N, C-alpha and C positions, 0 to 999 in steps of 0.2 A: 454651545452647540458644536458637535463634532465636524471636523473638516470632511468634505466629501470629494470623490467617491469613497465608500467604505468597503473594505475587503473582508468578506465572510465566506470565502470559498477555499479555505485552507486544506481541504482534502483533494482539491484539484492540483494545487501547487502552493508553495509558501514563499514569502518574501525571503530573499537571501540575506542572512544576518550580516550586518556590516563587518563584524569580526571575521566572518568567513571570507568576505571579499578582500579584506586586508591581508589575510593569510595567502590568498591566491595570487595577488598582484605580482610579487617578485618572480613567479614562475611563468609570467608572460614576457617579462622584460630582462631580468637578470639571469635566472636559472632556467633558461629556455631549451636546454638540451633534451635529447631523446633519452628516455630511461633505459633503452636498449643499447645505448652507446657506452660501452664499458671501458673505452680506451682513453678518456679525457675527463677533465674536471667538470665540464658542462653536463656530461652524462652522469657523473657521480653525484652532482647536486640534485639532479632530477630523481635519481634512484633513492637518495636520502629522503627527499620529500615524499615519495611514494611509500617507502618503507615505514616512515613515521605515521602516515595516514593509515596504512594497512593495520598497523599495531593499534591505533586508536579505535578503528572500526571494530576490530576483533575484540578489543577489551569491552566495548559497549555491549556486545552480545555473548560474552563468555567463551570466545573461540580462540583458536591458535591463529596467529597472523597468516600462516601458511594455508589456512583453510578459506581465505578470502580470495575470490576471483573477481577482478574488476570487469565490468561490462559497460554498455552505453546507457543502461537504465533497467528498471525492473521488468519491462516487457521482454527485453533480451534475456534477462536472467530466467524468467519463467520459461521461455522457449528453450534455453539451454538445459534447464532441469528436465523438462518433459521429453524433449527430443534426445538429449544426451543419455538419459537413463534408458529410454526405449531402445536405443541402438546398442548400448553397452550390455543390457541384460536380455537381449533378444533370444538367446539360447535357453534362458530360464522360463520365459513366458512373454505374453503379449497382451496383458490385461492391466488397465489402470483404473483406479477408483478416485473420483473427485466429487464435487457437489454441483447442484444447479445454481449455486449462489456465488460462484467464483467470478473473478475479473475476466473480462473478455480475452486477456492475454493467455489465460489458462484455457478457457472454453474453446476459443477459436483454434488454438494449438491442438487441443484434444480432438476436435472435429477433424482436423487435417490428418492427425495420426490414424483416426478411424478409416480414412480413405486409403491408407496404405497398409491396412490389415490389423491394426491394434484394436482391441475391444475395450470400450470405456463404459464404466458404470457410473451414472450420475445420481448420487444420493440426495434426496430432498432435504429441505430444512423445515422447521416448524414456523409458526406464525410470528415468532420473535427473531427468526433468522439463525436459530441454533441447530447444529447437526447432532443427531443422536449417534453417539459412539457405537452403540449396539448395531445400528444400521450399517456402519462402516465395517464392523466385524463380520456381519452377514454377507457383505458384498465381496470380501476378500476370498479368493480361491487359491488353489495351488499354482495357478498361472499368473497371479497378481505380482507385478514387479514394483509398483509405485502407488502410493496414496498421496494425493495433493489436496490439502484443505487450507484455506486462507486463515491467517491469524485474526484479522480484523477487517470487516467489510468496509469498502470505500464509500458506499452510499448511506448506510444506516449505522455503521460503526459497531455492529454486534461482534462480540468476541467469542471465539471458540475455545473449547477445552483442549488446547494443543498438547498439553502434557499427557493427558489421557490417550489422545490419538497416537502420540509418539510412543507411549508405552505399549499400546496394542500392536503397532506396526513392528516394533522390535521383538515382541513375543512371537509374532507370526513370520518373522524374517523378511519383511517387506520394507523397501526404502520409503522414508517419509519426507515429503516436501511441503513447505508452507510458504505461501505468498504473504510476506510480512510487511509489504510496502507501506501500509497505513499505520502499522503499529510501532515500527522501530523509531525510537526517539520520543514516543508519546507514552509508552508503557514499558516496564522492565521486561526484558527478554533474555533468557539464558538457554542457549542451544543444548547444553549438556543436561541441565535439569529437566528440560522439556523433551529430551530425546529426539531432537530435530536432526535430520540427516542432510537436508538441502533447504536453503532459505533465501528467498529473493527479497531485495529491498533497494532503495534508491536515495540519492541525496536531496532531491528537490522537495520531498515531502517533509523534511526535517530541517528546513531553513538552510540547506546547502544548495549547490548549483544544479541546474538541469544538465542532462546529457551524460551523467555518470551514475552507475549503479554497481551492485555487487551480488554475487551468488556465494553463499556459504556452502562449502562442500566438506562433509565430515571425513577426517583422515583415518580414524580408527574406531573400532568397536561399534559398528562395522566401518571398514574403509569403503567409501562409496565410489563406484566406478562411474565414469562420465565420458562419453565420446564427444570430442570437440565438434562443434557445428560451424565454426569459423576457423579456417586453416590458413597458414601462410606466414610462418615465422616462429611458431612455437612459443609465443608469449604466454604468460600466466601458467607456467609449467605445462604447456601444451594443451591447456583446456580452453583457451580463447585467444586466438591470434589477433594482432593489430596493435599499432603504436598506442601506448597508453596516453590518456588524456591527463597529463600530469597536473595542470592547474586545477582541473575539475576534481581529481582524486585528492589533492591537497585540501581543497575546499570541503570535500566530503568528510575527510578526516577531521578537520576543524569543527564541522557541524557535529560530528560524533562526540568529540571532546566536550563541546558545550552541552550537549544533551546529557552526557554522563554526569556532569557536575551540577547541572541545573534542573534535572528532570523533576525532582520532587516539588520544587517551587513552581515550575512551569505547569505541571499537572494541576496543582492547586489553583493557579491563575486561570488556565483555560477552562477548567470545569466550573469555576465561579462565574466566568463570563458566559459560558454556555447555559448554565442554569438560570442566570439572570434574564437572558434573552428568551429562553424557552418558557420560563414562568410567565413572562409578559404575554407571549403569544398563545399560551394555553388558556389564558383568560378570555380569549375570543371564542365565541360559541362555535362548536363543530370542528375544533382543532384537537388532534391527538398525535402522539408520538408513534412513528413507525419503528418497529424493531424492539429490542429488549430495553426496558426502562433503566436498568442499572449495569448490566454486563455489556458495556459498550465503551467506545473510545471516549475519553474525558472531554473532548472538544466538539463532538459531533451531535447534531440534532437534525433529524429528518422528520418533518411534520406533514401530516395530511390535513389539508384545509378544505373541508367539505364544500362542494359546490363552486369552488373558485380554482380555475386551472393555473398551474404554476407559471405558464407563459404570460398570463395576464398580470400576475403579481410582479414578475420580473420586469415586464414592460412599464408598469405603473411606478415601480420603485427602482428605476434603472440606475440610481446612484448607489445602490446596494449590490455588491457582487455576491450572488448566491447561485445555486444550481438546481436544475430540475432532475439531476441524476449524475451519472459519471461523466466527468469531463472528457475521458478517453473515448466515449461513444456519443458525444453531444451532437454529432451530425445525424444520428439515427432518428427516424421518425416513429419508430415503434416504442411502446411503453417500456420502462425500465424492467429488465429481466430479473433484477434483484427484488423489486417491489412485487412483481408477479410471483416470484418464488415464495414469498411469504403470504400469499393469498389475496393480494389486492386485485381488484378489477382493473381493467384498462382505464376506466374513468378515475378511480381512486388514485391510481399511479400518476395520472396526468395532473392531479390536484395536490401533488406532494412536492415540497421544496427541501433542499439540503442546505444547512447553515453550519459552518465550522469555524471556530475561533482559533487564535494562535497566541503566541507569547507577546505579540504586538497589539492585540485587541484591547481597547480601552472601554471603561464603563460608559463614557459619553457616546462612543460608537455603537455599543450595544443598545443603549436607550434610544438613540436616534433611529436605528434600524428597526427596532420593535415598533416604534411610532409610525414609521413610513409603511411598514408591511401591514400593520393593523388598518391604517387609513386606506391602503390599496384594496384590502379585503372588503372593507366597509363600502367603498365606492363601487366595487365590482358587483357585490351582492345587491346594491341598490339599483344598478343598471339592469341586472338580469331579472329583478323583481318587478320592474316598471312595465 
């Protein structure tokens, strides 16, 4: 029997890999200098750690290290991308294209930009969560300065044809941003081949530390302009001021190195665990997969369990960490906007759970979780039928 509690909420955050923790520790105690202090050995040691991490992260995504801007996390990166482009290209136009399917860090920022005069077109998705590239093409006008479409959805894992969207944007002379928070470290990403101009991601979704993220900013063909949203020191080549979180950045870099060398094996493992869990739960009457059956993250399973609300399952199987939606909006009482975007009713959305495996998930944990969830569903249905 697996030890409990069991963690299957790896799209919310991941356990920090012990190798990442080990890499970070010296930067708390020995190399604790400020990376902006260029006049002594303590600062040089911090700069060295940051430079090596920047190179490792850039290598993971096929970028130049100079194209990596460190932030506090993907939410800040998303804000910097949308707000920074809106300010830098204001003379060209004030129109942005995104989808109804995006993370709240994109949608809430887009709504605020609308309040200040920016026009935003929200392209719908199909019932599997895919954006039609032709719909994006139709939405682009002479005033469009930015298209922002996420790489992989955080709730149902659906993947978008990012390369096709990138090619379209470059043909039309529009900056292309993708929120790749859930994808980096889980699937291969090459910013050059996919023609990505701006890309947001973070450390804690790939077994790195919380509180550190990055924004990839293309330097050439085209060179992307970005107006800083945080000023006060000119850090990160003037694009994001603030003392760098050196231990976090070092950990982020180590997580990127591990992902680069172990991705194939990790994808095989997490998908095997996901499929084992999902197969067991699909054997229950009235259970189906939300989203695309194959074009999704290898670790993600979002399941609609007819007639049984997610809250009831989570309460009955409280030793299994799972989610009824995005952890970033877990305080909300409204149904998931992602599940609504793919056509689910409020009730269907409320009966959906998200499960996500990781490199640390074991067969014993998966089997135990499947048994506990199945029992919770059976008991709940019995009670409601009585």
